[in-house]
C-alpha positions as CSV (number, residue, x, y, z in Angstrom):
1,X,58.2,43.9,-42.5
2,X,58.0,40.4,-40.8
3,X,55.0,40.5,-38.6
4,X,55.7,40.9,-35.2
5,X,54.6,38.3,-32.2
6,X,54.3,38.4,-28.8
7,X,53.4,35.9,-26.0
8,X,52.1,36.3,-22.1
9,X,51.8,33.2,-20.3
10,X,50.2,33.2,-17.2
11,X,52.2,30.6,-16.1
12,X,55.6,32.6,-16.6
13,X,57.2,35.0,-13.6
14,X,56.8,38.8,-14.5
15,X,60.8,38.8,-15.1
16,X,60.5,35.5,-17.3
17,X,61.5,35.8,-20.9
18,X,59.1,36.1,-23.4
19,X,57.6,32.9,-25.2
20,X,60.9,31.0,-26.8
21,X,58.4,30.0,-30.0
22,X,57.7,33.7,-31.1
23,X,60.3,36.5,-32.9
24,X,60.7,39.5,-30.7
25,X,58.2,42.1,-31.2
26,X,58.7,45.5,-32.8
27,X,57.1,48.8,-32.1
28,X,55.7,49.4,-35.4
29,X,51.7,48.8,-34.4
30,X,50.6,51.9,-35.8
31,X,49.9,51.5,-39.7
32,X,46.8,51.0,-40.8
33,X,47.7,47.8,-42.9
34,X,48.5,46.5,-39.2
35,X,46.3,44.8,-36.6
36,X,47.7,42.8,-33.3
37,X,45.5,39.8,-32.4
38,X,45.1,37.7,-29.4
39,X,44.2,34.2,-29.0
40,X,42.9,32.9,-25.5
41,X,44.4,29.7,-24.9
42,X,43.0,29.6,-21.6
43,X,42.2,26.1,-19.4
44,X,38.3,24.9,-19.7
45,X,36.0,26.7,-17.3
46,X,35.5,24.5,-14.1
47,X,31.9,26.3,-14.2
48,X,30.0,28.8,-16.4
49,X,30.8,31.4,-13.7
50,X,34.5,30.6,-14.2
51,X,34.3,30.8,-17.9
52,X,33.1,34.7,-17.5
53,X,35.9,35.4,-14.7
54,X,38.6,34.0,-17.4
55,X,37.2,35.8,-20.0
56,X,36.7,39.3,-18.2
57,X,40.4,38.4,-16.9
58,X,41.5,37.7,-20.7
59,X,40.3,40.8,-22.2
60,X,41.8,42.9,-19.6
61,X,45.2,41.4,-20.3
62,X,44.5,41.9,-24.3
63,X,43.4,45.2,-24.0
64,X,47.0,45.7,-21.9
65,X,48.9,44.5,-24.4
66,X,47.7,46.8,-27.0
67,X,45.4,43.8,-29.3
68,X,42.8,45.3,-31.6
69,X,41.3,42.1,-31.2
70,X,40.5,38.7,-29.1
71,X,39.5,35.1,-30.3
72,X,38.1,32.4,-27.7
73,X,38.0,28.9,-27.9
74,X,34.7,27.1,-29.2
75,X,32.1,27.5,-26.7
76,X,34.4,28.9,-24.1
77,X,31.2,30.1,-22.4
78,X,29.7,28.5,-20.7
79,X,32.0,25.4,-21.6
80,X,32.3,22.8,-24.6
81,X,30.0,20.1,-24.0
82,X,32.4,17.8,-24.6
83,X,31.8,13.7,-23.4
84,X,34.3,14.2,-20.7
85,X,33.2,17.6,-19.1
86,X,30.3,18.6,-16.9
87,X,28.4,21.6,-18.1
88,X,25.1,22.8,-16.8
89,X,22.2,22.4,-19.3
90,X,21.7,25.2,-21.7
91,X,20.3,28.4,-19.8
92,X,19.0,31.2,-22.2
93,X,19.1,33.9,-19.3
94,X,22.0,33.1,-18.3
95,X,23.9,33.4,-22.2
96,X,22.1,36.7,-22.6
97,X,23.3,38.2,-19.3
98,X,27.3,37.1,-19.9
99,X,26.8,38.0,-23.6
100,X,25.9,41.8,-22.4
101,X,28.5,41.4,-19.7
102,X,31.0,40.6,-22.3
103,X,30.0,43.3,-24.6
104,X,30.5,45.9,-21.9
105,X,33.9,45.0,-20.9
106,X,35.1,44.7,-24.6
107,X,33.6,48.7,-24.9
108,X,35.7,49.6,-21.8
109,X,38.7,47.7,-23.1
110,X,38.4,49.1,-26.5
111,X,39.0,45.7,-28.3
112,X,36.8,43.5,-30.6
113,X,36.1,40.0,-29.1
114,X,35.5,36.6,-30.7
115,X,33.5,35.0,-27.9
116,X,33.4,31.2,-28.5
117,X,29.8,30.5,-26.8
118,X,26.1,29.2,-27.6
119,X,22.9,30.3,-28.5
120,X,19.5,28.9,-27.9
121,X,17.1,29.4,-31.0
122,X,13.4,30.6,-31.4
123,X,12.6,27.1,-32.0
124,X,14.9,26.1,-28.6
125,X,17.8,24.7,-31.0
126,X,21.4,24.9,-29.2
127,X,24.1,26.4,-31.4
128,X,27.5,26.3,-31.0
129,X,28.9,29.8,-32.3
130,X,30.6,32.5,-32.1
131,X,29.6,35.8,-30.7
132,X,31.5,39.3,-32.6
133,X,31.8,42.1,-30.4
134,X,33.1,45.6,-31.8
135,X,35.5,47.6,-29.5
136,X,32.9,50.1,-28.8
137,X,31.1,47.0,-27.1
138,X,28.2,46.8,-30.4
139,X,27.2,43.0,-31.3
140,X,28.2,42.7,-34.6
141,X,26.6,39.2,-34.7
142,X,26.9,35.5,-34.5
143,X,28.6,33.0,-36.9
144,X,26.9,29.7,-36.3
145,X,28.4,26.3,-36.7
146,X,27.1,25.0,-39.8
147,X,29.1,22.0,-40.1
148,X,29.0,19.8,-36.7
149,X,31.3,17.1,-36.0
150,X,29.3,13.5,-36.5
151,X,29.6,12.9,-32.3
152,X,28.0,16.7,-31.7
153,X,24.5,16.2,-33.9
154,X,22.7,14.9,-30.7
155,X,23.9,18.2,-28.9
156,X,23.9,20.9,-31.5
157,X,22.0,21.7,-34.1
158,X,24.0,23.3,-37.6
159,X,23.7,26.8,-38.2
160,X,22.8,27.7,-41.5
161,X,24.6,30.4,-43.2
162,X,28.1,32.3,-43.1
163,X,29.2,36.0,-43.1
164,X,32.3,37.9,-42.7
165,X,32.8,40.8,-40.3
166,X,34.6,44.1,-40.2
167,X,36.3,45.9,-37.3
168,X,38.7,48.7,-37.9
169,X,40.6,48.3,-40.8
170,X,40.3,44.1,-40.7
171,X,37.7,42.1,-42.2
172,X,37.5,38.6,-41.0
173,X,35.6,35.2,-41.1
174,X,35.3,32.5,-38.5
175,X,35.8,28.7,-39.1
176,X,34.8,26.6,-35.9
177,X,36.7,23.6,-34.9
178,X,35.6,20.6,-37.1
179,X,34.3,23.1,-39.9
180,X,38.2,24.2,-40.4
181,X,39.7,20.8,-40.0
182,X,37.2,19.0,-42.9
183,X,35.7,21.6,-45.0
184,X,38.1,23.8,-46.8
185,X,35.1,25.6,-48.3
186,X,34.5,27.4,-44.8
187,X,37.9,29.2,-44.9
188,X,37.6,29.8,-48.7
189,X,34.3,31.6,-48.4
190,X,35.3,34.5,-46.0
191,X,38.4,34.9,-48.0
192,X,36.9,35.2,-51.4
193,X,34.3,37.8,-49.6
194,X,37.3,40.3,-48.2
195,X,38.7,37.9,-45.2
196,X,42.4,39.0,-44.3
197,X,42.2,36.4,-41.3
198,X,40.3,33.8,-40.7
199,X,39.6,32.9,-36.9
200,X,39.5,29.2,-35.8
201,X,38.3,28.7,-32.5
202,X,38.4,24.9,-31.6
203,X,38.2,22.4,-28.7
204,X,40.4,19.6,-28.8
205,X,40.4,17.6,-25.7
206,X,43.5,14.9,-24.4
207,X,42.9,11.3,-25.8
208,X,43.9,8.2,-23.7
209,X,47.7,7.1,-24.9
210,X,47.6,9.3,-27.7
211,X,50.9,10.9,-29.0
212,X,51.6,14.2,-27.4
213,X,53.4,16.8,-29.3
214,X,56.2,19.3,-27.9
215,X,57.1,21.0,-31.1
216,X,54.5,22.4,-33.8
217,X,53.9,21.2,-37.1
218,X,56.4,18.2,-36.3
219,X,55.9,15.7,-39.0
220,X,55.0,13.3,-36.2
221,X,52.0,15.4,-35.2
222,X,48.5,15.2,-35.9
223,X,46.6,16.1,-39.2
224,X,45.4,18.9,-37.6
225,X,48.6,20.9,-37.7
226,X,48.6,20.3,-41.0
227,X,45.5,21.5,-41.9
228,X,45.9,24.8,-40.3
229,X,48.8,25.4,-42.9
230,X,46.9,24.4,-46.0
231,X,44.1,26.8,-44.9
232,X,46.6,29.7,-44.9
233,X,48.6,29.0,-48.0
234,X,45.4,27.4,-50.3
235,X,43.5,31.0,-49.3
236,X,46.9,33.5,-48.9
237,X,45.0,34.5,-45.8
238,X,46.1,34.7,-42.0
239,X,44.5,31.5,-40.3
240,X,44.3,31.7,-36.2
241,X,43.4,28.7,-34.4
242,X,42.7,28.6,-30.8
243,X,42.1,25.8,-28.6
244,X,42.0,25.4,-24.9
245,X,44.8,24.9,-22.5
246,X,44.4,21.5,-22.3
247,X,47.5,19.1,-21.0
248,X,47.9,16.0,-23.6
249,X,45.8,17.4,-26.2
250,X,47.5,17.1,-29.4
251,X,46.5,20.6,-31.1
252,X,47.6,24.4,-29.5
253,X,46.7,27.8,-30.3
254,X,48.8,28.8,-33.4
255,X,49.1,31.7,-36.0
256,X,49.8,31.1,-39.6
257,X,51.3,33.5,-42.1
258,X,49.4,33.8,-45.7
259,X,52.1,31.3,-47.0
260,X,51.7,28.4,-44.9
261,X,54.4,29.5,-42.7
262,X,53.7,29.6,-39.0
263,X,54.2,32.7,-37.2
264,X,53.5,31.9,-33.7
265,X,52.6,29.0,-31.3
266,X,51.9,28.4,-28.0
267,X,53.5,25.6,-26.0
268,X,50.9,22.7,-25.7
269,X,49.0,22.7,-22.4
270,X,50.3,26.1,-21.6
271,X,47.6,28.8,-20.2
272,X,48.0,32.3,-21.6
273,X,47.3,34.6,-24.4
274,X,49.5,34.4,-27.9
275,X,49.5,37.4,-29.5
276,X,50.9,38.7,-32.6
277,X,50.9,41.8,-35.0
278,X,50.2,40.8,-38.7
279,X,51.1,42.8,-42.0
280,X,47.7,42.7,-43.4
281,X,49.3,43.6,-47.1
282,X,50.7,40.3,-47.0
283,X,46.8,38.3,-46.9
284,X,46.0,39.0,-50.3
285,X,43.5,36.0,-50.8
286,X,45.7,35.4,-54.1
287,X,44.4,31.8,-54.3
288,X,41.2,32.2,-53.0
289,X,39.9,34.7,-55.5
290,X,41.5,32.2,-58.4
291,X,39.4,29.6,-57.9
292,X,36.9,29.0,-61.1
293,X,33.9,27.4,-59.3
294,X,32.3,24.8,-62.1
295,X,28.6,23.7,-62.0
296,X,28.3,20.2,-60.9
297,X,31.5,20.1,-58.8
């Protein structure tokens, strides 16, 4: 059966039709081979406290929609440190407090969360990371961003390792922004280690005088959307990419099927949750597992 999708758009009145970019959902969500994921396509937070408030609201909304797992954009808490954004200096006490706050909310909501955030290592290095919290509020660990973009090297320190996570019947990996765009190995590795879905939290702002797309995967759109399709098809996995709701950005949040077709996408710059129910039996990892590493390559 085709995976079901639905979208909750905060800009729509309660009586509005569902997001027209997604098929009509079905009620067949109880199968152990199905999982409902949500992507938090939210506006860039005006402050660290605003990031907390938005995160808590999104968790409540995703729980009401019966999502099993919710993924936020890159460094959503306290906000990604882009040139055009003003984010306060790193604060370890704040990060520890908010991570516990989000974990408690996750446990109350009974859904897993991938929180794009920061962490400060023992050597005071600042890492862009994703904190994974299980649906009972247990902290499962961090996936640090290992492959930094060149412009990030003066701000963040690269991580050192990758891992896969499991929540209920879902095994998943995380590839953060530049990693998923430019390094296909960061998607292939988790799939070869059992991941059915690879989540891709990212930040992509608006560039002056840049082309602004209106339809996902249009041939005129940026390379980044083509990359999403490739990452799914070349590994036979779901690829779930989540951006901030930034007017003028040339990327948006989208969910790609294991055959590389588009399952669902969020209208560009529109705030809301993108929600889809995935059929995990189609995420076989076939092409990732057929890869034969060759020494020296």
